[in-house]
C-alpha positions as CSV (number, residue, x, y, z in Angstrom):
1,M,-48.3,-62.8,-10.3
2,G,-45.8,-60.7,-12.3
3,Q,-46.8,-57.1,-13.6
4,G,-44.9,-54.8,-15.6
5,G,-44.7,-51.1,-15.4
6,D,-40.9,-51.0,-15.8
7,P,-40.0,-47.7,-17.5
8,M,-38.0,-49.1,-20.1
9,G,-40.9,-50.6,-21.8
10,I,-40.5,-49.9,-25.6
11,A,-44.2,-48.9,-25.9
12,R,-43.3,-45.7,-24.2
13,T,-39.8,-45.2,-26.0
14,N,-38.3,-44.9,-29.4
15,L,-35.2,-46.8,-28.4
16,K,-33.9,-49.5,-30.9
17,G,-31.6,-52.4,-30.2
18,V,-30.9,-53.7,-26.5
19,T,-32.5,-50.9,-24.4
20,H,-31.9,-52.7,-21.0
21,Y,-29.8,-55.4,-19.7
22,V,-29.4,-56.6,-16.0
23,H,-26.6,-58.9,-16.5
24,S,-27.2,-60.6,-12.9
25,N,-30.8,-61.5,-13.6
26,A,-31.0,-62.2,-17.3
27,Y,-30.5,-65.7,-18.9
28,N,-27.4,-65.4,-20.8
29,G,-27.5,-66.7,-24.4
30,Y,-28.3,-66.1,-28.2
31,T,-31.7,-65.0,-29.4
32,L,-32.9,-66.1,-32.7
33,F,-35.5,-64.0,-34.7
34,T,-36.8,-63.5,-38.4
35,P,-38.2,-59.9,-39.0
36,L,-41.2,-60.2,-41.1
37,G,-40.7,-59.3,-44.7
38,I,-36.9,-59.7,-44.5
39,R,-35.3,-62.7,-46.0
40,E,-32.8,-63.2,-43.2
41,T,-32.9,-64.9,-39.7
42,M,-30.8,-63.3,-37.1
43,L,-28.7,-64.5,-34.2
44,I,-28.1,-62.0,-31.6
45,D,-26.0,-61.9,-28.5
46,M,-27.2,-60.3,-25.1
47,K,-25.8,-57.0,-26.4
48,G,-27.8,-57.1,-29.6
49,R,-25.0,-57.6,-31.9
50,V,-25.6,-60.0,-34.8
51,V,-23.4,-62.8,-34.3
52,H,-24.7,-64.9,-37.3
53,Q,-27.3,-64.5,-40.0
54,W,-29.0,-67.0,-42.4
55,K,-30.0,-65.4,-45.8
56,V,-32.9,-67.3,-47.2
57,P,-34.3,-67.6,-50.5
58,Y,-38.2,-66.9,-49.6
59,P,-39.7,-64.1,-47.4
60,P,-40.7,-65.4,-43.9
61,A,-44.1,-67.0,-43.2
62,L,-43.2,-66.4,-39.6
63,Y,-40.1,-67.7,-38.0
64,G,-37.3,-70.0,-38.0
65,V,-35.8,-72.5,-35.2
66,L,-32.5,-73.7,-34.4
67,L,-32.0,-77.6,-34.5
68,N,-29.4,-79.4,-32.5
69,S,-27.3,-79.8,-35.7
70,G,-26.8,-76.2,-36.0
71,N,-29.1,-76.0,-38.9
72,L,-32.2,-73.6,-39.4
73,L,-35.6,-74.9,-39.7
74,Y,-37.4,-72.0,-41.5
75,A,-41.0,-71.6,-42.9
76,G,-40.7,-69.5,-46.2
77,Q,-43.9,-67.8,-47.8
78,L,-44.5,-68.7,-51.6
79,E,-45.8,-65.0,-52.8
80,N,-48.1,-66.7,-55.2
81,G,-49.9,-69.2,-52.8
82,P,-53.5,-69.6,-53.3
83,L,-54.0,-68.4,-49.7
84,A,-51.4,-65.7,-49.4
85,S,-53.9,-63.2,-48.1
86,F,-54.3,-65.2,-45.2
87,K,-52.3,-64.5,-42.0
88,G,-49.5,-66.9,-41.3
89,A,-49.4,-68.3,-45.2
90,G,-46.3,-70.1,-46.1
91,G,-45.8,-72.9,-48.5
92,E,-42.1,-73.8,-48.3
93,L,-40.3,-75.3,-45.3
94,L,-36.6,-75.2,-45.5
95,E,-33.8,-76.7,-43.5
96,V,-30.6,-74.4,-44.1
97,D,-27.3,-75.3,-42.8
98,W,-24.9,-72.8,-40.9
99,N,-23.6,-71.5,-44.2
100,G,-26.9,-70.8,-45.8
101,N,-27.2,-73.9,-48.0
102,V,-30.6,-75.7,-48.3
103,V,-30.1,-79.2,-47.2
104,W,-33.8,-80.1,-47.1
105,N,-37.1,-78.8,-48.2
106,Y,-40.8,-79.6,-48.0
107,Q,-43.3,-77.5,-50.3
108,D,-47.1,-77.5,-49.9
109,R,-48.9,-74.2,-50.9
110,Y,-51.2,-74.9,-48.2
111,L,-48.7,-74.7,-45.2
112,H,-49.3,-72.1,-42.6
113,H,-48.0,-70.7,-39.2
114,S,-46.4,-73.7,-37.4
115,F,-44.0,-76.5,-37.7
116,C,-41.8,-79.0,-35.5
117,R,-39.1,-81.5,-36.0
118,L,-39.9,-84.4,-34.3
119,F,-37.2,-86.7,-32.4
120,N,-37.8,-89.6,-35.1
121,G,-36.4,-87.2,-37.7
122,N,-39.8,-86.5,-39.2
123,T,-41.6,-83.1,-39.3
124,M,-45.0,-82.1,-38.2
125,V,-46.5,-79.3,-40.2
126,L,-49.9,-77.4,-40.2
127,R,-52.0,-77.1,-43.5
128,W,-55.0,-75.5,-44.4
129,V,-57.6,-78.0,-45.8
130,Q,-61.3,-77.1,-47.3
131,V,-64.1,-77.8,-44.6
132,P,-66.7,-79.9,-46.4
133,K,-69.7,-77.9,-47.3
134,D,-72.2,-79.9,-45.2
135,I,-70.0,-79.5,-42.1
136,A,-69.3,-75.7,-42.9
137,A,-72.9,-74.8,-43.2
138,K,-73.4,-76.1,-39.4
139,V,-70.4,-74.2,-38.1
140,K,-71.6,-71.5,-35.8
141,G,-70.1,-67.9,-35.4
142,G,-68.3,-65.7,-37.5
143,I,-69.5,-62.8,-39.8
144,L,-72.2,-64.2,-42.2
145,G,-71.4,-64.3,-45.7
146,T,-67.4,-63.9,-45.2
147,E,-66.4,-67.3,-46.8
148,K,-63.6,-66.8,-49.1
149,E,-65.1,-67.6,-52.5
150,G,-67.9,-69.4,-50.6
151,I,-65.2,-71.9,-48.9
152,M,-64.4,-72.4,-45.3
153,W,-60.9,-73.4,-44.5
154,G,-59.9,-75.5,-41.6
155,D,-56.7,-77.2,-40.3
156,S,-54.9,-80.3,-40.6
157,F,-51.7,-81.6,-38.9
158,Q,-49.5,-83.7,-41.2
159,E,-46.4,-85.6,-40.3
160,V,-44.0,-85.9,-43.1
161,N,-40.8,-88.1,-43.2
162,P,-37.4,-86.7,-44.7
163,R,-38.5,-87.9,-48.2
164,G,-41.6,-85.8,-48.0
165,K,-44.3,-88.6,-47.4
166,I,-47.1,-88.1,-45.5
167,V,-47.1,-90.7,-42.8
168,W,-49.9,-89.3,-40.3
169,K,-52.6,-86.8,-40.4
170,W,-55.2,-85.1,-38.4
171,L,-58.4,-83.2,-39.9
172,A,-59.9,-80.7,-37.5
173,Y,-63.2,-80.9,-38.8
174,E,-63.4,-84.7,-38.1
175,H,-63.0,-84.1,-34.3
176,L,-64.4,-80.8,-33.7
177,D,-68.1,-80.0,-32.9
178,P,-69.6,-77.3,-35.5
179,E,-72.4,-76.6,-32.8
180,K,-70.0,-76.0,-29.9
181,D,-66.6,-75.0,-31.5
182,I,-67.8,-71.3,-32.4
183,I,-65.8,-68.9,-34.7
184,C,-65.3,-65.7,-32.9
185,S,-68.4,-63.5,-33.6
186,L,-65.9,-60.7,-34.9
187,C,-64.0,-63.0,-37.4
188,P,-64.9,-63.9,-41.0
189,R,-66.0,-67.3,-41.7
190,S,-63.3,-68.0,-44.4
191,Q,-61.6,-70.0,-41.5
192,W,-63.2,-72.3,-38.9
193,T,-60.1,-72.8,-36.6
194,E,-56.9,-70.7,-37.6
195,A,-54.4,-73.0,-35.7
196,N,-51.4,-70.6,-35.2
197,S,-48.9,-72.8,-32.9
198,F,-48.6,-75.9,-31.8
199,A,-46.2,-78.2,-29.5
200,I,-45.5,-81.9,-29.3
201,L,-46.0,-83.5,-25.9
202,S,-43.4,-86.2,-24.7
203,N,-46.1,-88.8,-25.3
204,G,-46.5,-87.6,-29.0
205,D,-49.9,-86.0,-28.3
206,I,-50.3,-82.5,-29.6
207,L,-50.9,-79.2,-27.8
208,A,-52.6,-76.9,-30.4
209,S,-53.9,-73.1,-30.3
210,F,-56.9,-72.5,-32.2
211,A,-57.1,-68.6,-32.4
212,R,-60.7,-68.3,-33.9
213,L,-62.1,-70.6,-31.3
214,N,-60.2,-68.8,-28.6
215,S,-59.0,-72.1,-27.0
216,I,-55.9,-74.4,-26.8
217,C,-56.4,-78.1,-26.9
218,I,-54.5,-81.3,-26.3
219,I,-55.1,-84.0,-29.2
220,S,-54.5,-87.6,-28.9
221,K,-51.8,-88.7,-31.4
222,S,-53.1,-92.3,-31.3
223,T,-56.9,-91.7,-31.4
224,G,-57.3,-88.0,-32.8
225,D,-59.5,-87.2,-29.9
226,I,-59.5,-83.8,-28.1
227,K,-58.4,-85.0,-24.7
228,W,-58.4,-81.5,-23.0
229,R,-59.2,-77.9,-24.0
230,W,-59.4,-74.4,-22.1
231,G,-59.9,-70.8,-23.1
232,S,-63.3,-70.7,-25.0
233,G,-65.2,-69.8,-21.9
234,G,-63.9,-66.0,-22.2
235,E,-60.6,-66.7,-20.7
236,L,-58.6,-66.2,-24.0
237,G,-58.6,-63.7,-26.9
238,H,-56.9,-65.3,-30.2
239,Q,-53.9,-66.6,-28.3
240,N,-50.6,-67.7,-29.5
241,S,-47.4,-69.7,-28.8
242,A,-48.8,-72.5,-26.5
243,T,-45.9,-74.8,-25.1
244,I,-45.8,-77.4,-22.3
245,L,-43.4,-76.7,-19.3
246,E,-41.2,-79.2,-17.5
247,N,-43.6,-79.0,-14.6
248,G,-46.7,-79.9,-16.8
249,N,-48.1,-76.7,-16.8
250,I,-48.8,-74.7,-20.1
251,L,-47.4,-71.5,-21.0
252,L,-49.0,-69.2,-23.8
253,F,-49.2,-65.7,-25.1
254,D,-52.9,-64.4,-24.7
255,N,-53.1,-61.7,-27.5
256,G,-56.3,-60.3,-25.9
257,T,-57.9,-59.7,-29.2
258,H,-61.5,-59.5,-29.9
259,C,-62.2,-60.0,-26.0
260,V,-66.0,-59.2,-25.5
261,H,-65.3,-58.2,-21.7
262,I,-62.8,-55.4,-22.4
263,S,-63.2,-52.1,-24.1
264,E,-59.3,-51.9,-25.2
265,G,-57.1,-54.8,-26.2
266,Y,-54.1,-55.8,-24.0
267,S,-51.9,-58.9,-24.0
268,R,-50.8,-61.3,-21.3
269,V,-48.7,-64.2,-20.8
270,L,-50.1,-66.8,-19.0
271,E,-49.1,-70.0,-17.2
272,V,-52.0,-72.6,-16.7
273,N,-52.2,-76.1,-14.9
274,P,-54.2,-78.2,-17.1
275,A,-55.1,-80.5,-14.2
276,T,-56.9,-77.7,-12.4
277,N,-57.7,-75.4,-15.3
278,K,-56.3,-72.7,-13.1
279,M,-54.0,-70.0,-13.9
280,V,-50.9,-70.1,-11.8
281,W,-48.9,-67.1,-13.1
282,E,-49.8,-64.2,-15.3
283,Y,-47.5,-61.4,-16.9
284,K,-49.2,-58.2,-17.9
285,D,-48.0,-54.5,-18.0
286,D,-49.1,-51.4,-15.9
287,P,-51.0,-50.0,-17.4
288,W,-52.1,-52.9,-19.0
289,M,-52.8,-51.2,-22.4
290,A,-49.0,-50.5,-22.9
291,F,-48.3,-54.2,-23.6
292,Y,-50.3,-55.5,-26.7
293,S,-50.0,-57.2,-29.9
294,A,-53.1,-58.2,-31.7
295,Y,-51.4,-61.0,-33.7
296,M,-48.5,-63.5,-33.7
297,S,-46.2,-63.2,-30.7
298,S,-44.3,-65.9,-28.6
299,C,-43.3,-66.8,-25.0
300,Q,-40.6,-69.1,-23.9
301,R,-39.5,-70.2,-20.2
302,L,-36.0,-70.1,-19.7
303,P,-33.8,-72.2,-17.6
304,N,-33.5,-69.6,-15.0
305,D,-37.2,-69.5,-14.6
306,N,-37.6,-66.1,-16.4
307,T,-39.9,-65.9,-19.5
308,L,-38.7,-64.4,-23.0
309,I,-41.6,-62.7,-24.5
310,C,-41.9,-61.6,-28.1
311,E,-44.5,-58.7,-28.6
312,A,-44.6,-59.1,-32.4
313,A,-46.5,-56.0,-33.5
314,T,-44.0,-53.7,-31.9
315,G,-40.8,-55.7,-32.9
316,R,-40.1,-55.9,-29.1
317,I,-38.4,-58.9,-27.3
318,F,-38.0,-59.0,-23.6
319,E,-37.3,-61.1,-20.7
320,V,-39.1,-60.9,-17.3
321,M,-38.9,-62.6,-13.9
322,K,-41.6,-64.1,-12.2
323,S,-42.0,-60.8,-10.3
324,G,-42.5,-59.1,-13.5
325,R,-39.2,-57.2,-13.7
326,I,-37.8,-56.7,-16.9
327,V,-34.3,-57.7,-17.2
328,W,-33.5,-57.6,-20.8
329,E,-35.2,-55.8,-23.7
330,F,-34.6,-55.5,-27.4
331,V,-36.3,-53.2,-30.0
332,N,-36.1,-54.7,-33.7
333,P,-34.0,-52.0,-35.6
334,F,-34.7,-53.7,-39.0
335,S,-37.5,-52.5,-41.1
336,A,-39.3,-54.4,-43.6
337,S,-40.0,-52.3,-46.8
338,S,-43.4,-54.3,-47.4
339,D,-45.3,-57.4,-46.6
340,P,-48.8,-58.6,-48.4
341,V,-50.5,-58.6,-45.3
342,Y,-48.9,-56.1,-43.0
343,G,-47.1,-53.7,-45.4
344,H,-44.2,-51.6,-44.0
345,N,-43.4,-52.7,-40.4
346,R,-40.9,-53.9,-37.8
347,I,-42.7,-57.0,-36.7
348,I,-41.0,-60.0,-35.2
349,P,-43.5,-63.0,-35.2
350,R,-41.5,-65.1,-32.7
351,A,-38.2,-65.0,-30.9
352,Y,-36.2,-67.8,-29.1
353,R,-33.3,-67.9,-26.7
354,Y,-30.7,-70.6,-26.8
355,G,-28.0,-71.0,-24.3
356,P,-24.3,-71.3,-25.0
357,E,-24.4,-75.0,-24.3
358,H,-27.1,-75.6,-27.0
359,E,-25.9,-78.4,-29.5
360,G,-26.3,-76.3,-32.4
361,L,-24.1,-73.6,-31.0
362,Q,-20.9,-75.4,-30.3
363,D,-19.1,-73.1,-32.7
364,M,-20.2,-70.2,-30.9
365,K,-17.8,-71.3,-27.9
366,G,-15.7,-68.4,-26.7
367,K,-17.5,-65.8,-28.5
368,F,-20.4,-65.5,-25.9
369,T,-20.6,-62.4,-24.2
């Protein structure tokens, strides 16, 4: 198990940019992130220098990802969206070329949090939908009387083709159990599930993170059934960024929010074996309170077996070895003047590292440092 305690941790410094870099142990590449509230996505090298940036017409809902084409797939926020006060509200999904030209877009005022470009060229999106009142009345948990205008919102996964046509969808309320899938007792009942991330498995199934249920699930693409779930027994606290690894294990960022068994919040990154439901690796700090983001955040297993971690609330991105040793750290120097939910901040919702061999970075050859 990995444990921090490295003196370079930004929770205990006021440094900005790259604060720590062990060349021999870090995975060299380019790191992509979008500061919350700033209409730019940044690509930085290992020394923290901005080597490319995309200026986009919408503030970020959360993040962007680099496609193999070199284009940026980016979730923008419609500032007048009907649920703009909800965390992760989006509404506009853009594909932007290297020069910042919009080459594709999909607009739906109820989009939120996460998205994924599929191998068939379609795009999977996450959308809020109203939970039917008869089902909502049966849902357990949450703070009574806190539905938004008397409405409970749930989640839907939708696959859209390049023309924007919906070719497949999944409605959470059709497959969850209102008696067993219980809302966190400290959360309002305005949302039942609050899906905040998902990943597509090799067979097309969906690995989804439902924050308000404190659980991650695998959804069958063919039947819609939930094939596997973990976390609602007290293991997780409003987790994020669940991804599948090459070894079949699941990597996720456990935010540690609203955990009933601890007095103060702290975050962890976990690797879980879904065949045994056992945790096989964990990263946390020492003292454990020094690493904490109550919301957003991400983790990515790198080709050298290190893990890139984005601690959203502090605007900190860092890379750790399996032992827990920090070998690279960056702190966001870009400050957002305002955000409808978070106000003045240095938040980085998610971050991704791409190696110099990535198809979308061929123009960067010779510039890598």
